[in-house]
C-alpha positions as a Markdown table, in Angstrom:
| # | Residue | x | y | z |
|---|---|---|---|---|
| 1 | Unk | 0.0 | 0.0 | 0.0 |
| 2 | Unk | 2.9 | 2.4 | 0.8 |
| 3 | Unk | 4.5 | 1.7 | -2.6 |
| 4 | Unk | 1.2 | 2.2 | -4.4 |
| 5 | Unk | 0.6 | 5.5 | -2.5 |
| 6 | Unk | 4.1 | 6.7 | -3.3 |
| 7 | Unk | 3.8 | 5.7 | -7.0 |
| 8 | Unk | 0.7 | 7.9 | -7.4 |
| 9 | Unk | 2.3 | 10.6 | -5.3 |
| 10 | Unk | 5.2 | 10.7 | -7.7 |
| 11 | Unk | 2.9 | 11.0 | -10.7 |
| 12 | Unk | 1.0 | 13.9 | -9.1 |
| 13 | Unk | 4.3 | 15.6 | -8.1 |
| 14 | Unk | 5.6 | 15.5 | -11.6 |
| 15 | Unk | 2.4 | 16.9 | -13.0 |
| 16 | Unk | 2.4 | 19.7 | -10.3 |
| 17 | Unk | 6.0 | 20.5 | -11.0 |
| 18 | Unk | 5.4 | 20.8 | -14.8 |
| 19 | Unk | 2.4 | 23.1 | -14.0 |
| 20 | Unk | 4.5 | 25.9 | -12.6 |
| 21 | Unk | 3.8 | 29.1 | -14.5 |
| 22 | Unk | 0.4 | 27.8 | -15.4 |
| 23 | Unk | -1.2 | 27.6 | -11.9 |
| 24 | Unk | 1.4 | 29.1 | -9.7 |
| 25 | Unk | 4.6 | 31.2 | -10.0 |
| 26 | Unk | 7.4 | 29.6 | -11.8 |
| 27 | Unk | 10.6 | 29.0 | -9.8 |
| 28 | Unk | 8.8 | 29.5 | -6.5 |
| 29 | Unk | 9.2 | 27.7 | -3.2 |
| 30 | Unk | 6.4 | 25.4 | -4.3 |
| 31 | Unk | 8.2 | 24.1 | -7.4 |
| 32 | Unk | 11.5 | 23.8 | -5.5 |
| 33 | Unk | 9.8 | 21.9 | -2.6 |
| 34 | Unk | 8.1 | 19.5 | -5.1 |
| 35 | Unk | 11.4 | 18.8 | -6.8 |
| 36 | Unk | 13.1 | 18.1 | -3.4 |
| 37 | Unk | 10.3 | 15.6 | -2.4 |
| 38 | Unk | 10.7 | 13.9 | -5.8 |
| 39 | Unk | 14.4 | 13.5 | -5.3 |
| 40 | Unk | 14.0 | 12.2 | -1.7 |
| 41 | Unk | 11.4 | 9.6 | -2.7 |
| 42 | Unk | 13.5 | 8.6 | -5.7 |
| 43 | Unk | 16.6 | 8.4 | -3.6 |
| 44 | Unk | 14.9 | 6.1 | -1.1 |
| 45 | Unk | 13.8 | 3.7 | -3.9 |
| 46 | Unk | 17.4 | 3.8 | -5.4 |
| 47 | Unk | 18.5 | 2.3 | -2.1 |
| 48 | Unk | 15.7 | -0.2 | -2.1 |
| 49 | Unk | 16.7 | -1.4 | -5.6 |
| 50 | Unk | 20.2 | -2.3 | -4.3 |
| 51 | Unk | 18.6 | -5.2 | -2.5 |
| 52 | Unk | 16.8 | -6.5 | -5.5 |
| 53 | Unk | 18.2 | -9.7 | -7.2 |
| 54 | Unk | 19.1 | -10.2 | -10.8 |
| 55 | Unk | 19.7 | -6.7 | -11.9 |
| 56 | Unk | 20.4 | -6.1 | -15.6 |
| 57 | Unk | 23.5 | -4.6 | -17.1 |
| 58 | Unk | 21.5 | -1.5 | -18.0 |
| 59 | Unk | 20.6 | -0.9 | -14.4 |
| 60 | Unk | 24.2 | -1.2 | -13.4 |
| 61 | Unk | 25.4 | 1.2 | -16.0 |
| 62 | Unk | 22.7 | 3.7 | -15.2 |
| 63 | Unk | 23.7 | 3.5 | -11.5 |
| 64 | Unk | 27.4 | 3.9 | -12.4 |
| 65 | Unk | 26.5 | 7.1 | -14.4 |
| 66 | Unk | 24.5 | 8.5 | -11.4 |
| 67 | Unk | 27.3 | 7.7 | -8.9 |
| 68 | Unk | 29.9 | 9.2 | -11.2 |
| 69 | Unk | 28.0 | 12.5 | -11.3 |
| 70 | Unk | 27.2 | 12.5 | -7.5 |
| 71 | Unk | 30.8 | 11.9 | -6.5 |
| 72 | Unk | 32.1 | 14.2 | -9.2 |
| 73 | Unk | 30.0 | 17.0 | -7.8 |
| 74 | Unk | 30.9 | 16.3 | -4.2 |
| 75 | Unk | 34.6 | 16.5 | -4.9 |
| 76 | Unk | 34.8 | 19.1 | -7.7 |
| 77 | Unk | 31.5 | 21.0 | -7.7 |
| 78 | Unk | 30.3 | 24.0 | -5.7 |
| 79 | Unk | 26.8 | 24.7 | -4.4 |
| 80 | Unk | 27.5 | 28.4 | -4.8 |
| 81 | Unk | 28.0 | 28.0 | -8.5 |
| 82 | Unk | 24.6 | 28.4 | -10.1 |
| 83 | Unk | 25.6 | 26.7 | -13.3 |
| 84 | Unk | 27.0 | 23.7 | -11.6 |
| 85 | Unk | 24.1 | 23.5 | -9.1 |
| 86 | Unk | 21.5 | 23.6 | -11.9 |
| 87 | Unk | 23.3 | 21.0 | -13.9 |
| 88 | Unk | 23.6 | 18.7 | -10.9 |
| 89 | Unk | 19.9 | 19.2 | -10.0 |
| 90 | Unk | 18.8 | 18.4 | -13.5 |
| 91 | Unk | 21.1 | 15.3 | -13.6 |
| 92 | Unk | 19.8 | 14.1 | -10.3 |
| 93 | Unk | 16.1 | 14.4 | -11.2 |
| 94 | Unk | 16.7 | 12.7 | -14.5 |
| 95 | Unk | 18.8 | 9.7 | -13.2 |
| 96 | Unk | 17.1 | 9.3 | -9.9 |
| 97 | Unk | 13.6 | 9.1 | -11.5 |
| 98 | Unk | 14.6 | 5.7 | -12.9 |
| 99 | Unk | 14.7 | 3.9 | -9.6 |
| 100 | Unk | 11.1 | 4.1 | -8.2 |
| 101 | Unk | 9.6 | 3.0 | -11.5 |
| 102 | Unk | 12.2 | 0.2 | -11.8 |
| 103 | Unk | 11.3 | -1.0 | -8.4 |
| 104 | Unk | 7.5 | -0.8 | -9.1 |
| 105 | Unk | 8.0 | -2.7 | -12.3 |
| 106 | Unk | 10.1 | -5.4 | -10.7 |
| 107 | Unk | 7.4 | -5.8 | -8.0 |
| 108 | Unk | 4.6 | -5.8 | -10.6 |
| 109 | Unk | 3.1 | -2.7 | -9.2 |
| 110 | Unk | 3.3 | -0.6 | -12.3 |
| 111 | Unk | 1.1 | -1.1 | -15.3 |
| 112 | Unk | 1.5 | 0.3 | -18.8 |
| 113 | Unk | -2.1 | 1.7 | -18.4 |
| 114 | Unk | -1.0 | 3.8 | -15.5 |
| 115 | Unk | 1.9 | 5.3 | -17.6 |
| 116 | Unk | -0.6 | 5.9 | -20.4 |
| 117 | Unk | -3.0 | 7.8 | -18.1 |
| 118 | Unk | -0.1 | 9.9 | -16.8 |
| 119 | Unk | 0.9 | 10.7 | -20.4 |
| 120 | Unk | -2.7 | 11.8 | -21.3 |
| 121 | Unk | -2.7 | 14.2 | -18.3 |
| 122 | Unk | 0.9 | 15.5 | -18.9 |
| 123 | Unk | 0.2 | 16.2 | -22.6 |
| 124 | Unk | -2.2 | 19.2 | -22.1 |
| 125 | Unk | 0.1 | 20.4 | -19.3 |
| 126 | Unk | 3.0 | 20.4 | -21.9 |
| 127 | Unk | 0.8 | 22.3 | -24.4 |
| 128 | Unk | 0.1 | 24.9 | -21.7 |
| 129 | Unk | 3.8 | 25.2 | -21.0 |
| 130 | Unk | 4.5 | 25.6 | -24.7 |
| 131 | Unk | 2.3 | 28.6 | -25.0 |
| 132 | Unk | 3.5 | 30.0 | -21.6 |
| 133 | Unk | 7.1 | 29.8 | -22.8 |
| 134 | Unk | 6.0 | 31.5 | -26.1 |
| 135 | Unk | 4.3 | 34.3 | -24.2 |
| 136 | Unk | 7.4 | 34.9 | -22.1 |
| 137 | Unk | 9.6 | 35.1 | -25.1 |
| 138 | Unk | 7.3 | 37.5 | -27.0 |
| 139 | Unk | 6.8 | 39.7 | -23.9 |
| 140 | Unk | 10.5 | 40.4 | -23.8 |
| 141 | Unk | 10.5 | 41.8 | -27.4 |
| 142 | Unk | 9.9 | 45.2 | -28.7 |
| 143 | Unk | 9.0 | 44.0 | -32.2 |
| 144 | Unk | 5.9 | 42.3 | -33.4 |
| 145 | Unk | 8.0 | 39.5 | -35.0 |
| 146 | Unk | 6.6 | 36.1 | -33.8 |
| 147 | Unk | 9.3 | 34.0 | -35.3 |
| 148 | Unk | 10.7 | 32.3 | -32.2 |
| 149 | Unk | 12.6 | 29.2 | -31.1 |
| 150 | Unk | 10.7 | 27.5 | -28.3 |
| 151 | Unk | 12.7 | 25.1 | -26.1 |
| 152 | Unk | 9.4 | 23.7 | -24.8 |
| 153 | Unk | 9.4 | 21.6 | -28.1 |
| 154 | Unk | 11.8 | 19.1 | -26.4 |
| 155 | Unk | 9.0 | 18.3 | -23.9 |
| 156 | Unk | 7.0 | 16.8 | -26.7 |
| 157 | Unk | 10.0 | 14.8 | -27.9 |
| 158 | Unk | 10.3 | 12.9 | -24.6 |
| 159 | Unk | 6.5 | 12.5 | -24.4 |
| 160 | Unk | 6.3 | 11.0 | -27.9 |
| 161 | Unk | 7.4 | 7.4 | -26.9 |
| 162 | Unk | 4.4 | 7.2 | -24.6 |
| 163 | Unk | 2.2 | 7.0 | -27.7 |
| 164 | Unk | 3.5 | 3.5 | -28.4 |
| 165 | Unk | 1.5 | 2.4 | -25.4 |
| 166 | Unk | -1.7 | 3.0 | -27.4 |
| 167 | Unk | -1.4 | -0.2 | -29.3 |
| 168 | Unk | -5.1 | -1.0 | -29.9 |
| 169 | Unk | -6.6 | 2.5 | -30.5 |
| 170 | Unk | -4.8 | 3.4 | -33.7 |
| 171 | Unk | -7.0 | 6.4 | -34.5 |
| 172 | Unk | -6.3 | 8.0 | -31.2 |
| 173 | Unk | -2.6 | 7.1 | -31.5 |
| 174 | Unk | -2.4 | 8.8 | -34.9 |
| 175 | Unk | -4.2 | 11.9 | -33.6 |
| 176 | Unk | -1.9 | 12.3 | -30.6 |
| 177 | Unk | 1.1 | 11.7 | -32.9 |
| 178 | Unk | 0.1 | 14.5 | -35.2 |
| 179 | Unk | -0.6 | 16.8 | -32.2 |
| 180 | Unk | 2.9 | 16.0 | -30.7 |
| 181 | Unk | 4.5 | 16.6 | -34.1 |
| 182 | Unk | 2.8 | 19.9 | -34.5 |
| 183 | Unk | 4.3 | 21.3 | -31.3 |
| 184 | Unk | 7.7 | 19.7 | -32.1 |
| 185 | Unk | 7.8 | 21.5 | -35.4 |
| 186 | Unk | 6.2 | 24.7 | -34.2 |
| 187 | Unk | 9.0 | 25.1 | -31.7 |
| 188 | Unk | 11.5 | 25.5 | -34.6 |
| 189 | Unk | 14.1 | 23.7 | -32.6 |
| 190 | Unk | 16.2 | 21.9 | -35.2 |
| 191 | Unk | 17.5 | 19.3 | -32.7 |
| 192 | Unk | 13.9 | 18.5 | -31.5 |
| 193 | Unk | 12.7 | 18.1 | -35.0 |
| 194 | Unk | 15.6 | 15.7 | -35.8 |
| 195 | Unk | 15.0 | 13.6 | -32.8 |
| 196 | Unk | 11.3 | 13.7 | -33.3 |
| 197 | Unk | 11.9 | 12.4 | -36.8 |
| 198 | Unk | 13.9 | 9.4 | -35.4 |
| 199 | Unk | 11.0 | 8.5 | -33.1 |
| 200 | Unk | 8.5 | 9.0 | -36.0 |
| 201 | Unk | 10.3 | 6.4 | -38.1 |
| 202 | Unk | 10.1 | 3.9 | -35.3 |
| 203 | Unk | 6.4 | 4.8 | -34.8 |
| 204 | Unk | 5.7 | 4.0 | -38.5 |
| 205 | Unk | 7.6 | 0.7 | -38.2 |
| 206 | Unk | 5.7 | -0.1 | -35.0 |
| 207 | Unk | 2.4 | 0.5 | -36.7 |
| 208 | Unk | 3.2 | -1.8 | -39.6 |
| 209 | Unk | 4.7 | -4.5 | -37.4 |
| 210 | Unk | 2.0 | -4.7 | -34.7 |
| 211 | Unk | -1.0 | -5.4 | -37.0 |
| 212 | Unk | -3.5 | -7.9 | -35.9 |
| 213 | Unk | -3.1 | -11.0 | -38.1 |
| 214 | Unk | -6.9 | -11.5 | -38.0 |
| 215 | Unk | -7.4 | -8.1 | -39.7 |
| 216 | Unk | -4.2 | -8.0 | -41.6 |
| 217 | Unk | -5.4 | -6.0 | -44.7 |
| 218 | Unk | -7.5 | -3.7 | -42.7 |
| 219 | Unk | -4.5 | -3.0 | -40.5 |
| 220 | Unk | -2.2 | -2.4 | -43.4 |
| 221 | Unk | -4.7 | 0.0 | -45.0 |
| 222 | Unk | -5.2 | 2.0 | -41.8 |
| 223 | Unk | -1.5 | 2.1 | -41.2 |
| 224 | Unk | -0.9 | 3.3 | -44.7 |
| 225 | Unk | -3.5 | 6.0 | -44.3 |
| 226 | Unk | -2.0 | 7.1 | -41.0 |
| 227 | Unk | 1.5 | 7.3 | -42.4 |
| 228 | Unk | 0.3 | 9.2 | -45.5 |
| 229 | Unk | -1.8 | 11.6 | -43.5 |
| 230 | Unk | 1.1 | 12.4 | -41.1 |
| 231 | Unk | 3.6 | 12.8 | -44.0 |
| 232 | Unk | 1.3 | 15.0 | -46.0 |
| 233 | Unk | 0.4 | 17.2 | -43.1 |
| 234 | Unk | 4.1 | 17.5 | -42.1 |
| 235 | Unk | 5.1 | 18.5 | -45.6 |
| 236 | Unk | 2.3 | 21.1 | -45.9 |
| 237 | Unk | 3.2 | 22.6 | -42.6 |
| 238 | Unk | 6.9 | 22.8 | -43.6 |
| 239 | Unk | 6.0 | 24.6 | -46.8 |
| 240 | Unk | 3.9 | 27.1 | -44.9 |
| 241 | Unk | 6.5 | 27.9 | -42.2 |
| 242 | Unk | 9.0 | 30.2 | -43.7 |
| 243 | Unk | 10.9 | 30.7 | -40.4 |
| 244 | Unk | 11.4 | 26.9 | -40.0 |
| 245 | Unk | 12.6 | 26.6 | -43.6 |
| 246 | Unk | 15.1 | 29.4 | -42.9 |
| 247 | Unk | 16.5 | 27.7 | -39.8 |
| 248 | Unk | 16.8 | 24.4 | -41.6 |
| 249 | Unk | 18.6 | 26.1 | -44.5 |
| 250 | Unk | 21.0 | 27.6 | -42.0 |
| 251 | Unk | 21.8 | 24.2 | -40.6 |
| 252 | Unk | 22.3 | 22.8 | -44.1 |
| 253 | Unk | 24.9 | 25.6 | -44.6 |
| 254 | Unk | 26.7 | 24.6 | -41.5 |
| 255 | Unk | 25.3 | 27.2 | -39.1 |
| 256 | Unk | 24.9 | 25.2 | -35.8 |
| 257 | Unk | 24.8 | 28.1 | -33.3 |
| 258 | Unk | 28.5 | 28.1 | -32.5 |
| 259 | Unk | 28.6 | 24.5 | -31.6 |
| 260 | Unk | 31.6 | 23.9 | -33.8 |
| 261 | Unk | 33.7 | 26.2 | -31.8 |
| 262 | Unk | 32.5 | 24.7 | -28.5 |
| 263 | Unk | 33.1 | 21.2 | -29.6 |
| 264 | Unk | 36.6 | 22.1 | -30.9 |
| 265 | Unk | 37.6 | 23.8 | -27.6 |
| 266 | Unk | 36.5 | 20.9 | -25.5 |
| 267 | Unk | 38.0 | 18.2 | -27.7 |
| 268 | Unk | 41.4 | 19.9 | -28.0 |
| 269 | Unk | 41.5 | 20.7 | -24.3 |
| 270 | Unk | 41.0 | 17.0 | -23.5 |
| 271 | Unk | 43.2 | 15.6 | -26.2 |
| 272 | Unk | 46.2 | 17.8 | -25.1 |
| 273 | Unk | 45.7 | 17.2 | -21.4 |
| 274 | Unk | 48.0 | 15.4 | -19.0 |
| 275 | Unk | 47.4 | 11.7 | -18.1 |
| 276 | Unk | 45.2 | 12.4 | -15.0 |
| 277 | Unk | 42.9 | 14.8 | -16.8 |
| 278 | Unk | 42.9 | 12.6 | -19.9 |
| 279 | Unk | 41.6 | 9.7 | -17.7 |
| 280 | Unk | 39.4 | 11.5 | -15.2 |
| 281 | Unk | 38.6 | 14.9 | -16.8 |
| 282 | Unk | 38.5 | 18.4 | -15.3 |
| 283 | Unk | 35.6 | 18.1 | -12.8 |
| 284 | Unk | 31.9 | 18.6 | -12.7 |
| 285 | Unk | 30.6 | 21.0 | -15.4 |
| 286 | Unk | 34.1 | 21.7 | -16.5 |
| 287 | Unk | 32.8 | 22.6 | -20.0 |
| 288 | Unk | 31.8 | 26.0 | -18.7 |
| 289 | Unk | 35.4 | 26.9 | -17.8 |
| 290 | Unk | 36.9 | 25.3 | -21.0 |
| 291 | Unk | 34.5 | 27.2 | -23.4 |
| 292 | Unk | 34.3 | 30.4 | -21.4 |
| 293 | Unk | 30.7 | 30.1 | -20.3 |
| 294 | Unk | 28.9 | 27.4 | -22.4 |
| 295 | Unk | 27.9 | 23.9 | -21.7 |
| 296 | Unk | 29.0 | 21.4 | -24.4 |
| 297 | Unk | 25.6 | 20.8 | -25.9 |
| 298 | Unk | 26.8 | 17.3 | -26.6 |
| 299 | Unk | 26.6 | 14.8 | -23.8 |
| 300 | Unk | 29.7 | 12.9 | -25.0 |
| 301 | Unk | 31.9 | 16.0 | -25.0 |
| 302 | Unk | 30.2 | 17.1 | -21.7 |
| 303 | Unk | 31.1 | 13.9 | -19.9 |
| 304 | Unk | 34.5 | 13.9 | -21.6 |
| 305 | Unk | 35.4 | 17.3 | -20.2 |
| 306 | Unk | 33.9 | 16.4 | -16.8 |
| 307 | Unk | 35.1 | 12.9 | -16.2 |
| 308 | Unk | 37.5 | 12.1 | -19.0 |
| 309 | Unk | 37.9 | 8.6 | -20.5 |
| 310 | Unk | 36.3 | 7.1 | -17.4 |
| 311 | Unk | 33.1 | 9.0 | -18.1 |
| 312 | Unk | 33.0 | 8.1 | -21.8 |
| 313 | Unk | 33.4 | 4.4 | -21.0 |
| 314 | Unk | 30.5 | 4.4 | -18.5 |
| 315 | Unk | 28.3 | 6.4 | -20.9 |
| 316 | Unk | 29.2 | 4.1 | -23.8 |
| 317 | Unk | 28.4 | 1.0 | -21.7 |
| 318 | Unk | 25.0 | 2.5 | -20.8 |
| 319 | Unk | 24.1 | 2.8 | -24.5 |
| 320 | Unk | 25.6 | -0.6 | -25.3 |
| 321 | Unk | 23.3 | -2.2 | -22.7 |
| 322 | Unk | 20.4 | -0.2 | -24.1 |
| 323 | Unk | 21.0 | -1.3 | -27.7 |
| 324 | Unk | 21.5 | -4.8 | -26.5 |
| 325 | Unk | 18.0 | -4.9 | -25.0 |
| 326 | Unk | 16.6 | -3.8 | -28.4 |
| 327 | Unk | 17.6 | -7.3 | -29.6 |
| 328 | Unk | 16.5 | -9.2 | -26.5 |
| 329 | Unk | 14.8 | -12.3 | -27.9 |
| 330 | Unk | 13.0 | -12.8 | -24.6 |
| 331 | Unk | 11.0 | -9.7 | -25.3 |
| 332 | Unk | 8.1 | -9.5 | -27.8 |
| 333 | Unk | 8.4 | -7.2 | -30.8 |
| 334 | Unk | 6.4 | -4.3 | -29.3 |
| 335 | Unk | 8.6 | -4.0 | -26.3 |
| 336 | Unk | 11.8 | -4.2 | -28.3 |
| 337 | Unk | 10.6 | -1.5 | -30.7 |
| 338 | Unk | 9.7 | 0.9 | -27.9 |
| 339 | Unk | 13.1 | 0.3 | -26.3 |
| 340 | Unk | 14.7 | 1.0 | -29.7 |
| 341 | Unk | 12.7 | 4.2 | -30.2 |
| 342 | Unk | 13.8 | 5.6 | -26.8 |
| 343 | Unk | 17.4 | 4.5 | -26.9 |
| 344 | Unk | 18.0 | 5.7 | -30.5 |
| 345 | Unk | 16.3 | 9.0 | -29.9 |
| 346 | Unk | 18.3 | 9.4 | -26.7 |
| 347 | Unk | 21.5 | 8.7 | -28.5 |
| 348 | Unk | 20.6 | 11.2 | -31.2 |
| 349 | Unk | 19.9 | 13.8 | -28.5 |
| 350 | Unk | 23.3 | 13.3 | -26.9 |
| 351 | Unk | 25.0 | 14.2 | -30.2 |
| 352 | Unk | 23.9 | 17.9 | -30.3 |
| 353 | Unk | 22.0 | 18.6 | -27.1 |
| 354 | Unk | 21.6 | 17.5 | -23.5 |
| 355 | Unk | 20.0 | 14.2 | -22.5 |
| 356 | Unk | 21.1 | 12.9 | -19.1 |
| 357 | Unk | 21.7 | 16.5 | -17.9 |
| 358 | Unk | 18.2 | 17.6 | -18.9 |
| 359 | Unk | 15.6 | 17.5 | -16.1 |
| 360 | Unk | 12.8 | 16.7 | -18.6 |
| 361 | Unk | 14.5 | 13.4 | -19.5 |
| 362 | Unk | 12.9 | 11.9 | -16.4 |
| 363 | Unk | 10.0 | 11.0 | -18.8 |
| 364 | Unk | 12.4 | 8.7 | -20.8 |
| 365 | Unk | 13.7 | 7.3 | -17.4 |
| 366 | Unk | 10.2 | 6.3 | -16.5 |
| 367 | Unk | 9.6 | 4.3 | -19.6 |
| 368 | Unk | 13.1 | 2.8 | -19.6 |
| 369 | Unk | 12.6 | 1.7 | -16.0 |
| 370 | Unk | 9.3 | 0.1 | -16.9 |
| 371 | Unk | 10.8 | -1.8 | -19.8 |
| 372 | Unk | 13.9 | -3.0 | -18.0 |
| 373 | Unk | 12.2 | -3.8 | -14.8 |
| 374 | Unk | 9.0 | -5.5 | -16.1 |
| 375 | Unk | 9.3 | -9.2 | -16.5 |
| 376 | Unk | 6.5 | -9.3 | -19.0 |
| 377 | Unk | 7.5 | -10.2 | -22.5 |
| 378 | Unk | 5.2 | -7.6 | -24.1 |
| 379 | Unk | 3.8 | -4.2 | -23.3 |
| 380 | Unk | 0.9 | -5.6 | -21.3 |
| 381 | Unk | -1.9 | -3.1 | -20.8 |
| 382 | Unk | -4.0 | -4.2 | -17.8 |
């Protein structure tokens, strides 16, 4: 009963936290208190998972990444440094959120249906946050130009994999997919669009592979119509969005918002370092000092600057274990495809943005914990 109560408490806390700015002041004592409670509960369940038997390699690699960041911050970080503190807070929320849902899954106290309900509540909250963020950006302008880049688009990227839980209701699944894609594209974040496209490919593959054999041709027809409708709508929206076309053209010309300079600075600093820094890096959030004020915007270079070769190895093992589960023959196809959608989109995100250091990635952590911890062969909706 305690586990069940805490499970629903966590769901409610995440929803309340994401509602800041909509129903109460953003960054207030309310949101900070909610986040602290989430981390305390998650930390308790992290300790409880230590006693569980037969832990997978993915769990071990995830825990190694968490401990690396915790000890890295303890020995090289500073609470007074706002950049280091925020990065540590985001990393803790993301990585700690894995453990309670892993524990609930192992104990068979977490159902896919509950995750689906959570998603259906979170989606309108994310839409509200999108427009709230847009309003804040426009309110700080003197011009009437509404061409903006909205970082809230990434929230829809991490929500997208939840649509895979809607296996039976294909019409609702298609509608929600188009809704999510609309906000991903409307945000004009090139990285979000690229990662969203990765998940969309898996979604199409999922729809064609998970067709009921008893209604095979009807399923193929509905799947084809869904894919065609989404592709047609996406192309029309692209043609009608001049600002998005402009930003994509800039990317094609090599304009990546200064990332080339940031990447070069971090890579050269590590490559030309002494043996100690080559192996263990320059400390927590070292990218800020190396670049003169910017994070790496690439998780591989971020962890390389922070924890050197040791960090890269741990991070690589985590993705190796994730990709390995995509081919787990003990899992049914639906479970493997969802795992592949999450792990490939996460890998894509690490190449030009922030994944494990982004607070919103707790949504990926939830699903990963359910997939890894659940002993069911398929995505059982009960």
